[in-house]
VOPAGU-2260 file (C-alpha; in pm, 1 decimal, decimal comma):
REM VOPAGU-2260
SITE   aa  ch    i         X         Y         Z
SITE  MET   A    0    -578,1   -5992,2    2296,1
SITE  ASP   A    1    -228,4   -6068,2    2417,9
SITE  MET   A    2      98,1   -5863,7    2347,3
SITE  LYS   A    3     226,9   -6137,0    2071,0
SITE  ALA   A    4     -90,4   -6100,4    1863,9
SITE  ASP   A    5    -123,3   -5754,6    1887,3
SITE  LYS   A    6     260,2   -5744,6    1760,2
SITE  THR   A    7     167,6   -5960,3    1478,8
SITE  VAL   A    8    -134,9   -5743,9    1348,8
SITE  ARG   A    9      82,0   -5441,1    1341,9
SITE  ARG   A   10     326,1   -5628,7    1143,6
SITE  ARG   A   11      74,3   -5763,7     906,3
SITE  MET   A   12     -56,6   -5432,5     874,8
SITE  ALA   A   13     275,4   -5239,7     802,1
SITE  ALA   A   14     378,8   -5552,8     549,4
SITE  GLY   A   15      60,7   -5466,7     369,0
SITE  ALA   A   16      72,5   -5087,5     362,2
SITE  GLY   A   17     424,8   -5139,4     219,6
SITE  ALA   A   18     310,7   -5374,6     -31,3
SITE  LEU   A   19      20,0   -5135,1    -130,9
SITE  ALA   A   20     286,6   -4832,0    -168,7
SITE  LEU   A   21     507,8   -5045,8    -390,1
SITE  VAL   A   22     194,5   -5150,6    -611,2
SITE  ALA   A   23      69,8   -4772,5    -611,8
SITE  MET   A   24     412,1   -4649,7    -683,1
SITE  GLY   A   25     462,0   -4925,2    -979,4
SITE  THR   A   26     134,2   -4826,7   -1127,4
SITE  LEU   A   27     204,3   -4454,8   -1108,5
SITE  SER   A   28     531,9   -4503,5   -1302,7
SITE  ALA   A   29     380,9   -4688,8   -1541,0
SITE  CYS   A   30     107,3   -4478,0   -1642,7
SITE  GLY   A   31     365,7   -4171,6   -1655,4
SITE  GLY   A   32     583,2   -4308,6   -1899,0
SITE  ASN   A   33     602,7   -4190,6   -2256,9
SITE  SER   A   34     338,1   -4378,6   -2458,7
SITE  GLY   A   35     536,0   -4336,8   -2787,4
SITE  GLU   A   36     265,4   -4154,2   -2961,4
SITE  SER   A   37     348,8   -3827,0   -3134,7
SITE  PRO   A   38     120,6   -3519,1   -3231,3
SITE  SER   A   39      -8,0   -3575,3   -3576,1
SITE  THR   A   40      55,2   -3195,1   -3686,7
SITE  SER   A   41     215,7   -2885,8   -3543,1
SITE  THR   A   42     151,9   -2513,5   -3637,2
SITE  THR   A   43     382,4   -2243,7   -3527,2
SITE  THR   A   44     292,9   -1877,0   -3529,1
SITE  THR   A   45     517,9   -1590,9   -3513,0
SITE  THR   A   46     457,7   -1265,0   -3331,4
SITE  THR   A   47     664,6    -957,3   -3357,8
SITE  THR   A   48     609,4    -716,6   -3089,7
SITE  THR   A   49     778,9    -379,9   -3000,7
SITE  ALA   A   50     900,5    -305,4   -2660,5
SITE  PRO   A   51     743,7       6,6   -2496,2
SITE  SER   A   52     936,9     288,7   -2424,5
SITE  VAL   A   53    1117,8     352,5   -2100,5
SITE  SER   A   54    1001,9     651,3   -1895,4
SITE  PRO   A   55    1162,5     798,7   -1550,5
SITE  THR   A   56     982,0     683,3   -1213,1
SITE  GLU   A   57     774,0     953,4   -1055,1
SITE  LYS   A   58    1003,3     927,7    -742,0
SITE  GLY   A   59    1354,5     973,0    -799,6
SITE  LEU   A   60    1632,9     968,7    -519,6
SITE  GLU   A   61    1873,5    1276,3    -491,4
SITE  PRO   A   62    2144,2    1309,7    -283,8
SITE  GLY   A   63    2006,9    1619,2     -81,2
SITE  GLY   A   64    1648,0    1560,7    -140,0
SITE  GLY   A   65    1548,9    1359,8     182,6
SITE  ASN   A   66    1364,7    1033,8     206,0
SITE  LYS   A   67    1082,6    1074,4     -46,6
SITE  PHE   A   68     953,1     729,7      35,2
SITE  THR   A   69     825,8     819,3     379,3
SITE  PRO   A   70     437,8     806,0     409,0
SITE  THR   A   71     226,7    1135,9     419,5
SITE  VAL   A   72     -26,8     988,5     671,7
SITE  LYS   A   73      81,3     989,1    1025,9
SITE  ALA   A   74     -81,7     801,4    1319,1
SITE  PRO   A   75    -224,0    1006,6    1628,6
SITE  THR   A   76     -14,2     950,1    1938,3
SITE  PRO   A   77    -161,7     726,6    2196,4
SITE  ALA   A   78    -346,7     849,5    2490,6
SITE  THR   A   79    -139,6     838,1    2830,4
SITE  ALA   A   80    -307,8     869,7    3187,5
SITE  VAL   A   81    -252,8    1124,2    3404,5
SITE  PRO   A   82      42,5    1063,9    3625,8
SITE  GLY   A   83     -80,2     893,9    3943,8
SITE  ASP   A   84    -364,1     730,8    3807,6
SITE  ASN   A   85    -345,6     347,2    3713,7
């Protein structure tokens, strides 16, 4: 196949893909429109709830209390080689 025919095939495929995209967008926009139907009946339910009481958190911040959010588990230190051993 020569270069001119290859270029023509590519243009036709691009034009076909563009046309297909336009048809797909038109179809989706037509399907997504308001159909004009309204709901036959609607019911409303009213529920009354009370808010739970607020309680203080377990960990409070105090000016001189230090950092209470530090983890309690400490990782062991890594093993090191004896100096002179590679």
